[in-house]
Every structure is written in C-alpha cells, then in structure tokens.
C-alpha positions in Angstrom: -145.4 174.0 22.6 -142.8 176.5 21.6 -140.0 177.1 24.1 -139.5 180.3 25.1 -136.6 182.2 23.1 -132.7 182.8 24.7 -131.0 185.7 24.0 -130.1 186.8 20.6 -131.2 187.1 16.8 -134.4 185.3 15.8 -134.2 184.5 12.2 -137.8 183.9 11.9 -138.4 187.5 12.0 -136.0 188.6 9.6 -137.4 186.0 7.1 -141.2 186.5 7.6 -140.0 190.3 7.3 -138.1 189.8 4.2 -141.2 187.9 2.5 -143.5 190.7 3.7 -141.3 193.3 1.9 -141.5 190.9 -1.3 -145.0 191.1 -1.1 -145.5 194.5 -0.7 -143.3 194.8 -3.2 -145.3 192.5 -6.0 -148.9 193.7 -4.6 -147.5 197.4 -5.8 -147.2 196.9 -9.2 -150.9 197.0 -10.8 -151.4 194.0 -13.6 -149.1 192.0 -11.9 -149.8 188.2 -12.3 -147.9 187.3 -8.6 -150.5 189.5 -7.2 -152.5 186.1 -7.4 -150.3 184.6 -5.2 -149.5 186.9 -2.3 -150.9 186.7 1.4 -154.0 189.2 0.7 -155.7 186.6 -1.8 -156.6 184.5 1.5 -158.5 187.2 3.6 -158.9 190.4 4.5 -155.4 191.3 6.0 -152.3 191.9 3.9 -148.5 191.8 4.4 -148.8 195.3 5.7 -150.2 193.5 9.0 -147.0 191.5 8.9 -144.4 193.8 8.9 -146.3 196.2 11.5 -146.5 193.2 14.1 -143.0 191.9 13.4 -142.1 195.3 13.8 -143.7 195.5 17.3 -142.2 192.3 18.2 -138.6 193.7 16.7 -138.9 197.1 18.7 -139.9 195.1 21.8 -136.4 193.4 21.7 -134.3 196.9 20.5 -136.0 199.3 22.7 -136.8 196.9 25.6 -133.2 195.7 26.5 -132.2 199.6 26.2 -134.9 200.9 28.0 -133.8 198.3 30.9 -130.1 199.0 30.8 -130.1 202.9 30.4 -133.6 204.0 30.9 -136.5 205.4 29.3 -134.6 208.8 27.7 -132.2 206.8 26.3 -134.6 204.6 24.0 -136.3 207.4 23.6 -133.9 209.1 21.7 -132.7 205.6 19.9 -136.0 205.7 18.5 -136.3 209.1 17.3 -133.0 208.4 15.9 -134.7 205.9 13.9 -137.8 208.2 13.3 -135.3 210.6 11.5 -133.6 207.6 9.7 -137.2 206.4 8.3 -137.9 210.1 7.8 -134.7 210.4 5.3 -135.6 207.2 3.6 -139.1 208.5 2.9 -137.8 211.9 1.3 -135.9 210.4 -1.2 -138.6 207.7 -1.9 -141.0 210.5 -2.5 -138.9 212.8 -4.7 -137.8 209.5 -6.7 -141.8 208.7 -6.9 -143.2 211.6 -7.8 -140.3 212.4 -10.1 -141.1 209.2 -12.0 -144.9 210.2 -12.0 -144.6 213.6 -13.5 -142.5 212.5 -16.0 -144.2 208.9 -17.1 -147.9 210.5 -16.4 -149.0 209.5 -19.9 -147.3 205.8 -19.8 -149.1 205.3 -16.3 -152.7 206.3 -17.2 -155.6 208.2 -15.6 -156.6 204.9 -13.8 -153.4 204.1 -12.2 -152.9 207.7 -11.2 -156.0 208.1 -9.5 -156.1 204.7 -8.0 -152.8 205.9 -6.1 -153.6 209.4 -5.3 -151.2 211.3 -7.4 -153.9 213.7 -8.6 -152.6 216.4 -6.5 -149.0 215.9 -7.6 -150.5 216.5 -11.2 -152.2 219.3 -10.7 -149.6 221.6 -8.2 -146.6 220.0 -8.1 -144.8 222.5 -5.3 -147.8 221.9 -3.3 -147.8 217.8 -3.1 -143.7 217.8 -2.7 -144.2 220.2 0.6 -147.5 218.6 2.0 -145.7 215.1 1.1 -142.6 216.6 3.3 -144.7 217.2 6.0 -146.4 214.0 6.0 -149.7 215.7 4.9 -149.9 214.0 1.2 -149.0 210.4 1.3 -150.0 208.5 -1.8 -150.3 204.7 -2.0 -147.6 202.8 -0.5 -145.4 206.1 0.6 -147.8 205.8 3.6 -146.3 203.2 4.9 -143.1 204.6 6.2 -145.1 207.8 7.9 -146.9 205.2 9.8 -143.7 203.6 10.8 -142.3 206.6 12.2 -145.4 207.0 14.5 -145.2 203.6 15.6 -141.4 203.6 16.6 -141.5 207.0 18.4 -144.1 205.7 20.3 -142.3 202.3 21.0 -140.6 203.2 24.3 -143.4 204.7 26.2 -145.4 201.7 25.4 -143.0 199.2 26.4 -142.6 201.1 29.7 -146.2 201.0 29.9 -146.5 197.1 29.2 -144.1 196.6 31.4 -145.8 198.3 34.3 -149.4 198.4 33.5 -150.0 196.0 30.8 -153.4 195.7 30.9 -154.1 199.3 31.2 -151.7 199.6 28.7 -153.3 197.4 26.1 -157.0 199.0 27.3 -156.0 202.5 26.0 -154.6 201.0 23.0 -157.4 199.1 22.0 -159.9 202.3 23.2 -157.7 204.4 20.5 -158.3 201.6 18.0 -162.2 201.1 18.8 -162.5 205.1 18.3 -160.4 205.2 15.1 -162.5 202.2 13.6 -165.4 203.7 14.7 -165.2 207.5 13.5 -163.4 207.9 10.6 -162.2 211.7 10.9 -160.5 210.7 14.0 -157.4 211.0 12.5 -153.9 212.7 12.0 -154.9 215.3 8.7 -153.9 214.1 5.8 -154.9 215.0 2.2 -155.1 211.3 1.1 -158.4 209.8 3.2 -157.1 206.2 2.3 -154.0 206.7 3.6 -153.0 204.8 6.9 -154.4 205.8 10.5 -151.6 205.5 12.9 -154.4 205.9 15.6 -156.0 202.5 14.3 -152.5 200.5 13.2 -150.8 201.3 16.7 -153.3 198.4 18.6 -151.8 196.0 16.4 -148.0 196.9 16.7 -148.7 197.3 20.3 -150.0 193.6 20.5 -146.6 192.9 18.9 -144.9 194.5 21.7 -146.3 192.8 24.1 -146.0 189.2 22.5 -142.3 190.4 22.0 -141.7 191.1 25.6 -143.9 188.2 26.6 -142.1 185.9 24.6 -138.7 186.7 24.6 -138.9 187.9 28.1 -138.6 184.0 29.2 -142.6 183.2 29.3 -143.3 179.9 26.4 -146.0 180.0 24.4 -148.5 177.2 24.8 -151.0 177.1 22.4 -154.8 176.7 23.5 -156.9 174.0 21.6 -160.0 175.7 21.4 -158.4 179.2 20.7 -156.6 177.0 17.7 -160.0 175.8 16.5 -161.3 179.6 16.9 -158.7 180.7 14.8 -158.9 177.8 12.3 -162.7 178.9 11.5 -161.7 182.2 11.1 -159.2 181.5 8.7 -161.6 179.4 6.7 -164.3 182.2 6.5 -161.9 184.5 5.3 -160.8 182.2 2.6 -164.3 181.6 1.6 -165.6 185.4 2.0 -162.5 186.4 -0.1 -163.1 183.9 -3.0 -166.9 185.0 -2.8 -166.2 188.7 -3.0 -163.8 188.1 -6.1 -166.1 186.4 -7.9 -169.0 188.6 -7.2 -166.4 191.5 -9.1 -166.2 188.6 -12.0 -168.5 188.1 -15.4 -171.5 186.7 -12.9 -171.6 189.7 -10.8 -172.7 187.7 -8.1 -173.2 190.3 -5.0 -173.4 189.9 -1.5 -174.0 193.0 0.6 -172.4 191.5 4.0 -169.2 190.8 2.3 -169.3 194.4 0.6 -169.4 195.7 4.1 -166.6 193.7 5.8 -164.5 194.9 2.7 -165.8 198.5 3.2 -164.8 198.0 6.9 -161.3 197.0 6.1 -160.4 199.9 3.9 -160.0 203.4 4.0 -156.6 203.3 5.8 -158.1 201.8 9.0 -156.7 198.2 10.7 -160.6 197.3 10.8 -161.6 194.4 12.9 -162.1 192.1 10.0 -158.3 192.6 9.0 -157.1 192.6 12.5 -158.6 188.9 13.9 -157.7 187.5 10.3 -154.3 188.4 10.8 -154.3 187.6 14.5 -155.8 184.0 13.9 -153.2 183.4 11.3 -150.2 184.6 13.6 -151.8 182.4 16.6 -151.8 179.5 14.0 -148.1 180.0 12.9 -146.8 180.4 16.6 -148.0 177.0 17.4 -147.5 175.0 14.4 -145.0 177.0 12.4 -140.9 176.9 12.4 -138.9 176.5 15.9 -136.5 179.1 16.2 -134.0 176.4 15.9 -135.2 175.1 12.4 -132.8 173.9 10.0 -134.7 175.4 7.7 -133.9 178.8 8.7 -130.0 177.8 8.0 -131.1 176.6 4.4 -129.7 178.5 1.3 -133.0 179.5 0.0 -133.7 181.2 3.3 -130.7 183.5 3.1 -132.0 185.8 0.8 -135.3 186.5 2.7 -133.4 186.9 5.9 -131.4 189.7 4.4 -133.6 191.8 3.3 -135.6 191.1 6.5 -132.5 192.3 8.1 -132.3 195.9 6.4 -136.1 196.6 6.2 -135.8 200.2 5.6 -133.4 200.4 2.8 -135.4 197.2 0.9 -138.6 198.4 1.3 -137.4 202.0 -0.3 -135.6 200.3 -3.1 -138.7 198.2 -3.3 -141.4 201.2 -3.9 -139.0 202.8 -6.4 -138.6 199.6 -8.2 -142.4 198.8 -8.4 -143.0 202.3 -10.1 -140.1 201.7 -12.4 -142.1 198.7 -13.4 -145.6 199.8 -13.1 -144.2 201.9 -15.9 -143.4 198.9 -18.2 -146.2 196.7 -17.4 -148.7 200.3 -18.3 -147.0 200.5 -21.8 -145.6 197.6 -22.7 -148.5 194.7 -21.2 -145.8 192.3 -21.2 -147.2 188.5 -21.3 -146.7 185.9 -18.2 -143.3 185.3 -19.2 -141.8 189.5 -18.8 -143.6 189.7 -15.9 -142.4 186.8 -14.0 -138.9 188.2 -15.2 -139.6 191.8 -13.9 -140.6 190.7 -10.8 -137.8 188.6 -10.5 -135.2 191.3 -11.5 -136.7 193.3 -9.0 -136.4 191.0 -6.1 -133.1 190.5 -7.2 -132.1 194.0 -7.0 -133.7 194.0 -3.7 -131.8 191.1 -2.3 -128.1 192.6 -3.8 -128.7 195.7 -1.7 -129.6 193.8 1.2 -126.5 191.1 0.9 -124.5 194.2 0.5 -125.4 195.7 3.5 -125.3 192.5 5.7 -121.4 192.2 4.3 -120.7 195.8 5.2 -122.4 195.0 8.5 -120.2 192.1 8.9 -116.8 193.6 8.5 -117.7 196.6 10.2 -114.8 197.4 13.1 -116.4 196.8 16.6 -117.4 199.9 18.0 -117.5 202.1 14.7 -120.5 204.1 15.8 -124.2 203.4 16.9 -124.5 201.2 13.4 -122.0 199.1 14.1 -123.5 197.7 17.9 -126.8 198.1 17.1 -129.3 196.9 14.6 -132.3 199.7 14.7 -134.8 196.8 13.5 -134.0 194.8 16.3 -130.9 193.8 18.9 -128.0 192.0 17.4 -127.0 189.0 18.9 -125.0 188.8 22.2 
C-alpha cells in the first residue's frame, strides 16, 4: 500500500514527466538507435500517455487547490493564462521547425517529409504557417502542444465536475472517448488526419485528474490482487503482440491480421482501446509496486536532471522538438554510426537538462511575490 501523500510536491511526477520528455525527444528522431529501448517498445501506448496522464494529476493539484481556495473563475483564468503560455511556445516551435524543414528539405528526404506530414508546408508555405497559427495544421510532434492547450483549458471544469458528480463526469468523458474512437470524423478539423484528437485523449487526462484528486485528497491507494493479475496479463500480452508485430514487418513477413487491426485501432491520433488499457495497466502496476513518495532514489544525483526537466516541461519540450529536428537532419545526411548517434542523443539531452537547470536556479532565487510565476508553478502547485 502507498500511503496518501501529504501537502507538497511529489518528485515522482516530475521525474516520470522528465523521462517522458526524454523519450518523446528520442522517438522524434528517425533512424535513432535509442528508439529501440523507449517505452513504446513494450506495447501499444507510448510516452504521450505518460505525459497526458501526469499532466492530469498535476493539473488536479494546481487548479484544484486554486478552485477550492478562490473559486472556479480564478482557476479558469489561471488555466487560460497557462494556455496562452503554451500557445506562445507552440508558435515559436512552429516557426523554427517550419524554417528548418524548408531550408533542409533535400537533406531530410521525401520519406521523412511525408511521414511527418510536411507536404502542405512544402507546397504552400504561407498557407501552412497561417493554418498552423490557427491550430488547423499540426504536423507530427507539433500536435502535442495543441492537445495540451485543450486539456489545460478543460481542467477546471473537469475538476469541478469530479468533485460534485464524479460518476457522471467520468461517464460523459468516457462517452466522448468512445464516440471519438468509433467515429474517426468526430474531431476538430485538422489538415493532418493523424494528429492527436483531444476528444479521445481527454478521457485519459480526466482519469489523471480523478486519480490526482483521489490520491492527494487523502485517500490511500490499495492494490487489489485480482486487478494486479489482470494488469500483468495485459502487459505480457502487449509485449508479445509488439514483438510479433515487429517480427511480422521483418524479413520473414510474418503476418497476423488481428495485430494489424489492433495497431490500426491505436493509430490515427486517437487514444484507442489497446493504447489506453496498456497504459492504465502499466500505471496501476507502478502505483502498486513503484517508488514510494519518500523513496531515497528520488534524492539521488542521477534523478535530478529528470526532475528538473519534469518541473519545466513546456520549455524543455519545445527545445526538445527543435533539437530533434536538427539531429534528424544530421542523421539523414550523415547516416552516423551507433557511437555518433549516442553522442548526438547525449548532447540533445544535455541541452534540455541545462535549460531546465537554469530555469530551476532562476526560480529558486526569485524574490517572493515577484509575479504569478514566483508563487505558482503552472505544471503543479509548489510546496508549502
């Protein structure tokens, strides 16, 4: 059993969110050797699920406390302020990424440009920039930030509902998820059909909000042996399915129709049933057997870089996307060996860590009361 958390910051959230950001950075780079060892190799879900779920938990802390203390409108205003910050970061990433792609289109190659949905940018750059600014054109890896904007904007309303009518709120969220998964057209208009669909991903975020409010509200988590067993079976089945699917794409051309159907159900920007169940199973097992909140490992030197990155997720994510594009150009043009690939990944992660460390230092020495950022951590409430 994990004891209910007391008031203050939970470093597990920061560490795991930092790890998710590192994996998103690694998975963004084609031909990257490290993609073979990231979380998505063990099942249908990937680092995006980790980020969305933890964002739900941390939003329940940040906006839930504000809602209880100052009311719904104050929480909603703070959430919309955070949405504006995310949007400005998104615009910066769009400008840098689009400029890099236009300058290096030959080096990146047709396959990279097609897979990452940059066709409109190459054919109609002016329209692409305008559509991206309106969130109507979000190529691969740029679509996470628009998704995050929608989820943060919805957070106070979800929290309000989860506190007053939790069953109904979860039921409505689940109904939206089912509709989005069953009817692919049920989504906000986007020129990239494979972009994240907020109407399906909001359910995982809502579950994270509920989990955060439940656990940090003083109710301890108790693992149920039967549920642990079911989660273990789901994880094993995912590992086997992933292995068979990858093997089926190899030289032997082994084909399993069911695995292809499951893979299709987990793509296209929707949070499909295979992805959702796999992630929830992993999360439940971690909650049952993972680190306690006071685990000494969280205070070790090796954990600090991940924690810093998790505490400043927006800035680190934005830099990681741009760095990933730069390294992708290097990989596509130079085709480096494993050693140079590892070096490039290490340099990228080091830059992300240095940025997070500098932001943490600036936050630490900021005078008390020096604006909203000094007394409020947008991703999660600061310790008291």
